C-alpha positions as a Python dict, from the first residue, in 0.01 Angstrom:
ca = {
    (1, 'M'): (0, 0, 0),
    (2, 'A'): (-148, 61, -322),
    (3, 'G'): (-148, -202, -596),
    (4, 'E'): (-270, -358, -901),
    (5, 'G'): (-360, -697, -999),
    (6, 'N'): (-507, -936, -1260),
    (7, 'V'): (-731, -1230, -1212),
    (8, 'K'): (-512, -1445, -1448),
    (9, 'D'): (-199, -1344, -1250),
    (10, 'G'): (-354, -1505, -920),
    (11, 'H'): (-402, -1313, -581),
    (12, 'S'): (-380, -946, -592),
    (13, 'L'): (-257, -963, -226),
    (14, 'H'): (-107, -1255, -37),
    (15, 'A'): (-18, -1217, 303),
    (16, 'F'): (130, -1526, 483),
    (17, 'D'): (359, -1629, 784),
    (18, 'E'): (284, -1353, 1012),
    (19, 'G'): (331, -1086, 723),
    (20, 'Q'): (108, -790, 747),
    (21, 'I'): (-27, -573, 459),
    (22, 'Y'): (-198, -230, 509),
    (23, 'V'): (-405, -119, 213),
    (24, 'N'): (-527, 235, 158),
    (25, 'G'): (-577, 262, -200),
    (26, 'G'): (-492, 108, -540),
    (27, 'N'): (-669, -91, -807),
    (28, 'F'): (-722, -472, -740),
    (29, 'H'): (-874, -729, -981),
    (30, 'G'): (-751, -1067, -821),
    (31, 'S'): (-854, -1194, -484),
    (32, 'W'): (-672, -1136, -168),
    (33, 'M'): (-567, -1429, 55),
    (34, 'A'): (-434, -1431, 409),
    (35, 'R'): (-282, -1745, 559),
    (36, 'G'): (-49, -1874, 830),
    (37, 'R'): (-134, -1589, 1048),
    (38, 'G'): (-82, -1335, 799),
    (39, 'S'): (-312, -1034, 789),
    (40, 'I'): (-439, -775, 560),
    (41, 'V'): (-591, -456, 710),
    (42, 'V'): (-799, -249, 463),
    (43, 'T'): (-903, 146, 527),
    (44, 'G'): (-1199, 320, 369),
    (45, 'C'): (-1576, 305, 341),
    (46, 'L'): (-1603, -69, 305),
    (47, 'S'): (-1831, -348, 390),
    (48, 'R'): (-1730, -709, 414),
    (49, 'I'): (-2019, -923, 249),
    (50, 'G'): (-1956, -1293, 308),
    (51, 'T'): (-1609, -1352, 138),
    (52, 'R'): (-1608, -1013, -43),
    (53, 'I'): (-1524, -664, 54),
    (54, 'V'): (-1695, -377, -152),
    (55, 'G'): (-1707, -6, -104),
    (56, 'R'): (-1440, 262, -155),
    (57, 'L'): (-1082, 272, -46),
    (58, 'Q'): (-932, 565, 150),
    (59, 'D'): (-810, 705, -174),
    (60, 'G'): (-1159, 715, -312),
    (61, 'L'): (-1124, 424, -572),
    (62, 'S'): (-1385, 147, -571),
    (63, 'L'): (-1315, -206, -446),
    (64, 'D'): (-1471, -544, -504),
    (65, 'V'): (-1265, -826, -423),
    (66, 'Q'): (-1286, -1191, -312),
    (67, 'L'): (-1146, -1289, 14),
    (68, 'I'): (-954, -1603, 114),
    (69, 'E'): (-859, -1674, 491),
    (70, 'E'): (-680, -1991, 562),
    (71, 'D'): (-477, -2143, 861),
    (72, 'G'): (-521, -1828, 1091),
    (73, 'G'): (-490, -1561, 853),
    (74, 'E'): (-733, -1263, 877),
    (75, 'I'): (-855, -993, 665),
    (76, 'T'): (-1024, -690, 857),
    (77, 'V'): (-1172, -357, 752),
    (78, 'N'): (-1060, -34, 948),
    (79, 'H'): (-1343, 242, 918),
    (80, 'P'): (-1148, 578, 992),
    (81, 'E'): (-1513, 736, 1010),
    (82, 'K'): (-1889, 643, 970),
    (83, 'C'): (-1977, 623, 614),
    (84, 'N'): (-2237, 501, 382),
    (85, 'T'): (-2055, 254, 129),
    (86, 'Y'): (-2343, 307, -120),
    (87, 'R'): (-2349, 689, -115),
    (88, 'K'): (-2328, 864, -428),
    (89, 'P'): (-2079, 1152, -454),
    (90, 'H'): (-2232, 1493, -295),
    (91, 'F'): (-2201, 1811, -462),
    (92, 'S'): (-2312, 2088, -257),
    (93, 'Q'): (-2512, 2368, -452),
    (94, 'G'): (-2257, 2625, -348),
    (95, 'N'): (-1980, 2440, -542),
    (96, 'V'): (-2179, 2393, -872),
    (97, 'M'): (-2287, 2750, -838),
    (98, 'G'): (-1940, 2881, -767),
    (99, 'G'): (-1802, 2701, -1068),
    (100, 'A'): (-2050, 2813, -1292),
    (101, 'S'): (-1990, 3176, -1189),
    (102, 'Y'): (-1620, 3159, -1261),
    (103, 'A'): (-1706, 2995, -1618),
    (104, 'L'): (-1941, 3289, -1684),
    (105, 'F'): (-1710, 3548, -1573),
    (106, 'G'): (-1428, 3411, -1798),
    (107, 'V'): (-1674, 3436, -2083),
    (108, 'I'): (-1772, 3772, -2018),
    (109, 'M'): (-1402, 3875, -1998),
    (110, 'L'): (-1312, 3705, -2319),
    (111, 'C'): (-1607, 3865, -2492),
    (112, 'W'): (-1504, 4210, -2394),
    (113, 'R'): (-1145, 4154, -2488),
    (114, 'F'): (-1261, 4094, -2825),
    (115, 'A'): (-1505, 4355, -2846),
    (116, 'G'): (-1227, 4601, -2762),
    (117, 'V'): (-1390, 4742, -2439),
}
């Protein structure tokens, strides 16, 4: 599931009466609520800190939402792999140099074309 919500609209997600919600991505601004044995399972590089979940969803978008669990409701985090939730994006030197090489090649080809070579 992916979704959007706004704090003034109430909860972004609300699972109740044994309902199940699986979250892999999206933008969320309001709180998440699970009650009456409802459950929300969220996947990504996330950490549960008190009554909040913070980190990155499986689709790469940031998440920082308030959690509310009542009457047997449960919100759980599913980690598909070990991850560092506070890690900055990694760019290898090969990727950076490869992109620069293609840009330089394009500029050289453009100059040759206008020079009539």
